C-alpha positions, 0 to 999 in steps of 0.5 A: 237220863241218870240211867244213861249217863250212867252207862256212858260213864261207869258201865261201857269199857271203851278201852274195850273191841267193840264185839263181833257182829252176826250177819243181819244184826242191826239190819233194819232194811235186811240189805243195808251195810252199817257204815261203821261195819265198812271201818273194821276190817274183815277179821274185826282185829284193832290195835289195843294201843288205838283203844287204850286213849279212849274215854267217854266225857260230859261235856255239857248236862243240862235241858233244853227248850225243845227236842234239837235230836229227833232220830241217832244214826251214825253218819261217818264225816271226816272233816269238820266241815262235812260234820257241821254240815251232817248236824246244820245250822241251828245244832253245828255249835254242839259240833264246836263246843266238841271241837274245842273242849279240853279235858281239865288235866290237859288245860294245865300244860298246853 
């Protein structure tokens, strides 16, 4: 966990656009198209101003009694209700916590 947190908080540059993917890269079945690839423009250009405010914050850290997530996958959920539905009844509180969280520097001004 220590190394994973370090990767997310320090090593990944969240303001840098993603690299171009090679055809067939990360395809499990070979013919599935990743849902995130469908959202990217054809020439993979991303507005630098849109990425300038990206950051990674730790919302909660600790141990839980049982595994909550058995696999990780990318799912597009454009609304709060769809995101909560994807997580299910047991994990919907994680979405609520993330949605209602404000960074310490923004709490002073709200």
